[in-house]
N, C-alpha and C positions, 0 to 999 in steps of 0.2 A: 862544051863543058857547061856553059850557061844553060842550054836546053835541058840537059840532064838534071840540073839543079831545079829548074822550074817544074819539070815533069815529076820529080820526087816530091816536091812541095804539094803539087796538085793531088798526087796520090795520098799523101798524108792527110791533107784536108778532107779528101773524100772519105777516108777511113774514119776520121774523127766524126764527121757528120753522120756516117752510117751508124756508128756506135750511139751517138746521141739520139738519133731517131728511134733506134731499137729500145733504148731506155724509156723514151716517152711512150712508146706503144705499150710497154709493160705496165707503166704507171696507170695509163688510161684503162687498160684491161682490168687492172686491180680495182680501180675505182668503179668500173661498171659492175664487176662481180659483187662488190659490197652493196651497191645501190639496189640490187635486185633480190636480196635475201628477205623473204616475207616474215611478218610477225603478227601475233594475236595477243591482246592484253584485256584484262577486266578492270572495271572502274573501282572495285574494292577487293581487298584480299580476303574479306570475311563478310558473310551475309547471314541474316536470320532466315529461318525456314519461311518459304513462300515469298521471299523477296524477289525483285526484278534485277537481273544482271544485264549490264551494258558492256558489250564487247567492241573493241576497236581493232581493225586490220590495217597494216601498212606495208609498202614495198611489194605489193602484188602486181602482176602484169595488168596494165589497164585493160578493162573490159573482161577480165577473167572471173568466172564463177568460182566461189570458194564454199566448200561444204563444211558445216560446223557439226561436230559430234561432242556431246557433254556426257560424262559418265560418273556414277558413284563409285569412287575407288575404294571405299571402305567395305560396303556390303553388297555392291552391285544390285541394289534394290530399285535403281531408277537410272534412265539414260534419256538423252535428247538428241534428235537429228533435225538439222535445219531443213525447212521445206516451205517456200523455195529458198535456195541458197543465195547469199548476198553476192553482189557483183562489184568488183573493184572499179573505182572511178578513174578519171584520166591521170590522177596522181598516184594510182596504185593503192588507194585507201578505201575502207568501207566501215560502216557501223552496223551492229546487229544486237537485238534485244530479245530476251526470253525470261521466263519465270521459273524459279526453283519450286520443288515440291513443298507441301505444307508440313512435312515432318522433318525431323532432324537428320541430316546427313553430314558426317564428319568432314570428308574430303571430296572435292570434285576435280576432274581433269578435263581440259578442253583441247581438241585436235581439230585444226583447220587445214584443209587440203585443197590445193589448186592444181589443175592439170598441167600448167606451165611452170608456175613458181615453186611448186612442191608443198612441203608440210611445215606448219608452225604449231607450237603447243603452248599451253598456259595451265595454271592451277589456282584454285582458291578453296576456302574452307567455309563450313557452316558454323555460326556461333552457337554455343551451348545455351539452351533455354535455362533460365534461372529464376529463383524465388528467394526473397530475403525477408525474414520475419522480424518486425520491429515492434516495440512497445513504447507507450507515451510516458516520458519523464515530465510530469506536469508542474515541476518546480517544488522546492521544499517549503515547509511551514515557515512563515505565516501565510504564504500564498494559499489561496483557497484551492480546494480540490477540483473546482469546476472550470478552471481555465488552464491554458497551456497548449503546447504542441501546435502553435499557430504562427510563430515568428521565425524559427530557424529549423532547418532540416535536422540539425544535430539533436533536437529535442526528441526525435524518434530514435531510440537506441536499441542496440543488439545485446548489450550486457545486462547484468543484474541491476535492478532498481533498488536503491537504498533510501534512507531518510534524507541523505544529502542531495538527492535529485528529484524526489517526488513525495507527494502526500495524498493518501487515499483513506477513506473511512469505511467502516463496516457498512455493507450494502451498496457501496459504489461499484461502478463498472470500469475496468481498466481498458483503455482503447488499444487495439492492435491493428497493424496494417501489414500487408505483404505486397511490396512492389515486385512485379515480374519483369523479365527482360528477355529479349530474343525469342519471343513466342511467335509461332506461326499464327496467321489469322484464321484460326480453326478452333475446334473444340478441345478443351483441356480439362483435366481434373486435378484437384489439390486436396490433400487430406491433412486435417489439423487435429490436435489432441490437447487435452488439458487435464490437470490433476483435480479430481472431484473430492477426494478425501486423503488425508495424511494421518495415519494412526487412528483411523475411524472418525476423525473430526473433519468437518466440511471446509474446503478451501475455495476453489472457484466452482460453484455448484452448477451454473448454467451460462449460456451465451446470450448477449443482448446486443443492441446497437452500439457502434463505436462512440457516438456522441451523447449517450444517455447521461453521463456524469460530466465529463470534460466537454462542455458544449462548444468550445472554440476549436477543438481538435481538427486539424486539416491533414488528411491522409495524403493529399497531393503535394505537400510541401517538399520542394526539391526535385520533383519528378516532372520532366518536360512533357508537354502536350497532354497533361492530365486535367480534365475538366468535367466532361459529361459523364453521367453515371446511371446505373440501374440498380434496383434493390430486389431482394428476395426474402420472404418471411423466414425467420429462424423457427423451426418446429420445436415444440416442447419436448423435453427429454422425459420419456415415460417413467424413468426411475425417480425423477424429481417430483412429478405430479403424483406418482404412486406413494411418495413419502409425505404427501399432504401439503406440498408447497406449490403455489401458483407462480410460475416464472413471470417476470416483467417481459412483455412482448417486445420483440426487436427484429432487426433486419440485418442480413448481410448486404454490403454495398460494394459494387464493382465499378470502378472508374475505368472507362475504356473497354467496355465489353458488356455482355449480357449473361447473367446467371440463368441457366436453363433448368437445373434441378439440384436438390441436395439429397443425400442418402439417409437411410435410417441410422440411428446411433449404434455404435458397436463399443464393446468394452474389452480392450486387449488383455487385461489381467483379471477378468471376471466381473460379473455383474454385482450390484449391491454396493454398500458403503462401508463394509467392515475391512479394516486394514488400510493399505494404500491402493486407491483405485483411480482409474482415469476413464475418460470417455473420448470417442472419436466421431468425426463426421466428415464426409467427402462432398465437396462442392464441384459441380460440373458447370463450365462456362465457355462461352465463345468470345475470343479476343477480337476486338476491332482495331487494336493497335498492338505493336510488339511489346509494349511495356505497360500493361494494365496494372491497377492497384486494387487489392481486395481488403476490406476493412470490416471489423466487428468489435464487440466488447466482451469481456469476461467478468461475470458478477461475483463479488466477494460475499461469501455466505454470511448470514446473520443469525444471531441467537433467536430473534423473533421467529424466524422460519424453522430452525432446527432444534431449538431448545438450549437452555443453559448448559455450557460445557461442550456443546456439539458443533460449535463454529470455530473459525480459524483464529479467534482470540486466544485459544488454548494451544496454538501451534507456534513453536519457536523456529528460528532460522529463516529459510526462504521457501515457504510452502506453496507459493502461488506460481505454478509452472504451466506454460503453454508451449506447444511444439509444432513445427512443420514436419510432418511424417514423410510425404513424398509429393512430387509434381509429375503428373502423367505416369505414375507408377514407379518412379525412380527418384534418386536424390538422397542426400544425407539428412540426418536428423538435426534440426536446429531447435535448441531449447532456450527459452527466455524465462527468467524468474524474477519475482518481486519479493523482497525481504519483509519479514513480519514487522520490523521497525518502521517501515514506510507506511504501514497501515495502522490508523488510530481507531480504537474501539471506544466510541463515546460512552460516557457514564450518564446516569440520570438520578434525580431525587424526586420521589413522589410523596406528597403529604396528603393524608386522609383524615377527615373529621368524622368521628363516630360519636354522635350525640344520642343520648337516651332521655326522653323519646325523640324520634325524628320530628322535625318541624321547620318553620321558616327562620329560626334564629340564625343570624350571621355571626361567625366567629372570626375576629381579625387576627392576622399573623404578620410578623416581620420576618424577612429573609435577606441574607447577604453572605458573601459578596455577589456581584452579577455573575451569571444570569439570574440568580435568585432576586426576587423583588418582594415588596409587601403585597399581601393578598388577603382575601376573605373566603371562607368556605361555609356552605349551608348544607346540612345533612337532612335533606327533604326526601330521600329515597331515590334521588337521581344522581348523575355524575357531578352535580354541583358540590358534592362533598369531597372532591378530589382535584388536585392540581399536580401536573407533571412538568418538571423542568428537565427536558430531554436534550440529547446531543451536547452534553457538557464535555469540553475538551481541556478545560483548565482544572487540573487535578490538585485540589487544595482542600482546606477545611471550610465548610459552610455552616452557618448558624441559622436556626429557625426558632422563633419564640411565639407562643400564643399569648397575645396581650392586646387590650385588657380582656379579662374573662367577662362575658356578658352578665348583667345583673340577673340574679336568680339561678345561676349555674355554678357548679363546682367542678374544677379540674380534677381528673382522676389519675391518669397516667399517660405515658408515651411508650409505645412498643415499636421497635425498629427491627427490620430484617433486610437481608441482602441476597441478591442472586449474582452469579458470576463473581464470587469474592476474589479479591486480588490484593489483600493486605490492608484494606481500609477498616474503619471502625465508626461506631455511633455512640455518643456519650450523652444520655439524657440527664438533666439536672433541673428539677422543678418543671416549669413549663417550657424550658429551653432544651434543645438538642444540638450538639456539635457533631457534624458528620465529616470525618476525614476520608474524602472521596478519592479512590484510585481508579486507574483506567479500566473501563469495561464494567465497573460495578453499577448495580441498580439498587439503590437504597429506597426502602419504603418505610415511612414512620406514620403510625396511626395515633392521633390524639383522641383520648376518650374523655368526655365530659358528661355529667349527669345533672338533670334539672333538679332544683331545690324544691321538691313537691311535698306539701304538708301531708301528714298521715291522717286519714279520715277518722273521726270519732263519732259516737252516737250521743254525745252530750248536747242537751238543748242549748241553743244559742243564747237564750235569755232566761236562764233559770233564776228565779227570784229566791232569795233567802228570807223567809218570813221572820219578822222580828216583832211579834205581837206581845211580847212581854211588857207589861207596864213599866214606864220609866222610873216610877217610884214604887219600891217594894212596900206592900202594906205592912204597917206595924200595928194597925187597929183593925177592928172588924169593919169591913167596907160598909160605907153608908148605902152603897147601891147593891147590897147583896140581894140576889134574886130571891123572891119569896115563894115563887111557884116553879114547879118543874115545867120545863118547856112543853108546850102543847103538842109539839110534833115529835114526842119522844119515840124513837124507833123501837119497835117491838121484835123485829125479826132481822136475821142476818141477810145482808144483801144477796139477792139472787144472781146478780150479774157481776162477775169479777172482771175488773178492767183487763183488757188484753195487753196493755202496756207496749203496744207496737211503737217503736221510736218514730215512725214516720207520721203518726197522727197525734194531734194534741189531746192529752188525756181528757176524757169526758167529765171526770169528776174534779177538774181543777176549778176552783171558784174564781169568779171574777170579782175582785173586791169593789164594792160600790159604796159602802158606808163606813165611816169611822165607828168602831164599836163604842156603845154608850154604857157598856158593862151590863147591859140587860139583853138576854138572848131573844130579842124581839124579831131579829132577822136571821132566819135559817139560810145558810148559803144556797144559792140557786141551783148548784149542781150536786147538792148533797143527796145521796140516795134516800129515797123516801122511807126505806126500811133500814134503820140503824140499830145497833145493839141496844138492849133495853135501858140499862142505867149507866152503863160504863162502856167506853170505847175499847174495852179490853179485847173484844172480839172483832178487831179490825180485820178487814179482808186479808186473807193469808198471802195473797199474791199482790204485794204492793208494787205499783208501777215503778220500774227502775228509773224512770225519768221524773218521778213525782218530786216536787220541792220537799226539802228536808223537814219542813214544818207543815202542820196542817193548815187548812185555809185560813186566810187572814181575818175572816169574820167570826171566827169561833171565840167566844168570850174567854178571857183568861180565868175567870172564876166560874167553874162549872158547878151546877147544882148537885147537891147530895153526894155524889160519888166523884172520885178524882178523874178529871179529864186528861187527855193525853198531852195537852199543851199547858197544863197547870204549872205554876212556878214550883221550884224544887220542894219547898215546904208547903205541902198541900193540906189544907184543913180537912178533917174528916167530916165534921158537921159544922163546927164553929172554928174559924181559923185560930190557931194557937197564938199567932202573933197579930194582935189587934193593930191595924194600921192607924197611924196618926193622921194621915191625909187621905182624902178621897182620891183614889186613882183615876186618872183621866182615861186610862186604857187606850190612849192613842198610839197606834203602832209607829215606831220610828222609821220603818222602811216599808211602806205600803207599796206593793208592786203596781206599776201603772199599766202594765200590759200583760196579757195572758201568754205564758210561754208556749212556743210552737212545738218545742221538742223535736224539730226536724233535723236530722244529722246533716252536717255540712260536707261538701266535696266528696260525695259518694262516687268512687271510680266506676267507669263503664267496663265491664269485663272484656278482655281481649279475646277475639275468636281463637279457638284451639286449632291453629293451622300449622305452626312449627316452621314457618318460612324464614329464610335469611336473605338479606339484600344482596344485590350485585356487588356492592362494596365489600361485604364480608367475604364472598367467594374470591374476589380479586386479590384479597390480602391474606388468604389462608391457603397457601399452596398445597400443603400436605393433604388437607381435607378435600380440596377440589380434585387433585390428581388421583386420589384413591377412587373417585367415582367416574373417571373417564374410561372409555370414550363416550361422548355425548354427540348426537347428531342434531343439526339444525337444518331442517329440510333434507337436502342431500349432502350437506357440508359436514364433514367429520371434525369434531374438536377432540383431538387425541393427545394433545400436549398442553401443559400449563401455559406455555408461550401463546398458544392459540386462545386459551381462556382469557388471558389478559388482553390480547389483541381485540377480541370481540367486545370486552367490557370497555376498552379504551375508545371504541367507536360510538359509544352511547352519548349522544348529544340530544337529549330528549326535549329540550326547549326550542330546538330549531324547527323550521318549517321546510327544510330542504328534503327532497326525496331520499337521498342517501342516509340522512340522519334519522328519518322515520324508520327505515329498514334497520339501521344500526341499533336504534333504541329497542325495537321489537326483538331483534336477535339477542340482545343482551339480557332482556327480561325473560325470554324463552330459555336461554341457557341457565339463568339463575333458578327459574322454576323447575327445570329438569334436574338440576343438582339438588334442589330441596327435596323433590320427590324421591330421588335416589338415596337421599340422606335420611329418609323415613318420615318426611312431612306428610300432611294430609293430602290424599290423592284427589280431593274434590276439584282440583284444577285440571284434571285429565282431559275433559272435553275441549277446554280452551287450548291446551298444549297440542292436541290433535289438529285443531283448526290452524294454529300458527305453523305447525310443521307442514301441513298440506299447502298453506299459502306460500311458504318459503321454498317449496319444491315445485311450484308452477301449477298446482292443481286449482280447480274452481272451488271457492269457499264462499258460501252465502251469495252465490250468483256472480262473484268477482273472480276473474282469473288471476292466479298468483304470479309471483316472480321466481326466477331460478336463483336462489341465494348461493353465491360461490365464495363467501367469506367476507371478512371485514375490508379487504382490499378491493372489493367489487365496486363497480359504478352502476347505480340503479336509477332508471327513469320510471316514474310512477304516474298512472292516471289519477284523477281526483278520487275515483272509487277505490282504487288500490290503496291510496294513502289513508283514506277514511277508515278502511278496514284494518290497516296496519296499526293505526293509532288506537282504534277500539280494542283490538286484541292486546296491545301493549298495556293499555290502562287496566284491563282485568288482571293481567299477569303481574303488574306493578302492585296492585292492591293485595294480591296473594303473597308476593315476596315480602311485603311490609306488614303482614299479619292484620290487615285491615278488614278484608272480606274475602270470601271465596264463592265463586258462582254456584 
């Protein structure tokens, strides 16, 4: 019985052990099965085009070759096969590296195959190339428009820019940047567009460099790895240059790549500037990093370029729009706008002195508040008669007064006019004018003064009044009554009548030498030798107009026999009716001490009959000047009044700088051409022809000229060129001021 029990126990133990061993074998088999399942993974789930992919294999049979196949699952435009295949190490792992294509592929699949271990798969994607258009919020007023976008990436914004975020002025350039991402290291294109006109008024008229106005702008702000850059010149828009505007030169700048070309301009909604128009340009570049940055600037149109009422000062709302059209031919439209309230159009006040005649007299003025100051003007035929207070952004009331008026001059009047009117006003009162200045207005006030010049007369400067009447009227027969008729009694009428020309001293004016003794012993030295016989009743019929009112001082008051012309009122016929009680002394009370010269004083010199008007006149008479346009200066066309004032504003004729010599010549040439067109004497035509030839680069008097491109040009002159420019200017100046004509 005991044996049976032991046998049964052994059997039971054996069965239990068998079961346990079987269970262990199953667990080990399961573990072995899990350990030999191969895998393949990528280091990233998403890559940019052209990126390097790192694959990792695990749980492969040690020493096994594994083939890698990568395929474009979206368009099947690209695939890759490993060659040679990677080999699993002693731990069943391997690493493999390859490069993606340079173009965008949405989805990739990876298949890894081993002869023993089987197949493993993985997948990853290509990131979308992107571009993001930003504009610079350069901080609101009173911060200047020249700084900003250099401390925080948030200063580069995607939304609309208003006055709470930014401040720009007419003629400034708005900085733009376009960060890219996920670009392949290959060639790309991007197309941008900007609104050139809104309702036929100019908005962003052309492109410039991003840092032209906001000099601190940093397009790399907030972009990793952004540092090195290349530039490419921005071509001039032919529509802009065709409109007579010379763009400020500028560049596209690319950080992290190289610009290889730019396209011609295109106009999606038609060429020209009538209505709402825009312009486009396409930039081609090669990226050296996946996230390059493109930067440029948009120029805010000015009245100086396009004329009053034709610039964006007349546009409300948000007229300044720039867009991203596409990247590599695709992508949505991104539009960035700048509101009109963020753009300030400065005003100006111009004071002109119009003195008649021109000369060196300095006229003092007071001006306030700032930026106006006290100043003086000289109307000498140059720009010294004009002062311009420009770029005024404090729109308030300004006062100008001409005081004191120089001695010998009379104030006449003040005439004020305005361009770009915006609700302001000018109120003259005597020599003072109050100007209520509003945004964008350009007020010009001309003060007119005349010199106190005496009127010339032909009266002799020292005309004596003879007073040869005796101081005591005779009441008796004079004791010194002549007993004889004068020996030189004239018998004939004078043969020579005095010409009485005022410029010569009359030949028959006696020079008093002796006090009369009442005896005609001294006949006046200049008395004609032939006098009427007994009486001076036959006095020459043409009495000199400048002859003293009484006859020569040496003629005795008591004339023999017949009545003399200077005899007292009661003339005796033979014997005086009133016998004098005293002997007359016959001493004149006012004997002249000098012979009258009878030369007229202050005889004016006749002004040449030229008909010229000064540059100051044309600058301040818009209607008259505009009616005579266009005028060419060399090859430069002056076809708007804005260009007229721009040319005249560049006249600094007292300077020795080359630019000022050309500016002065161009200004006087313009005035001369306007004068001729206005009907003035054409005697200046040969000098105009020479000046025109010189400003168009032709040889004049052996000197090669310069190519005049307008008042904004920068000119370098040789000594000979400057000498010729000054010589031509001088002749034109004399013509414009009616001094002389060659």
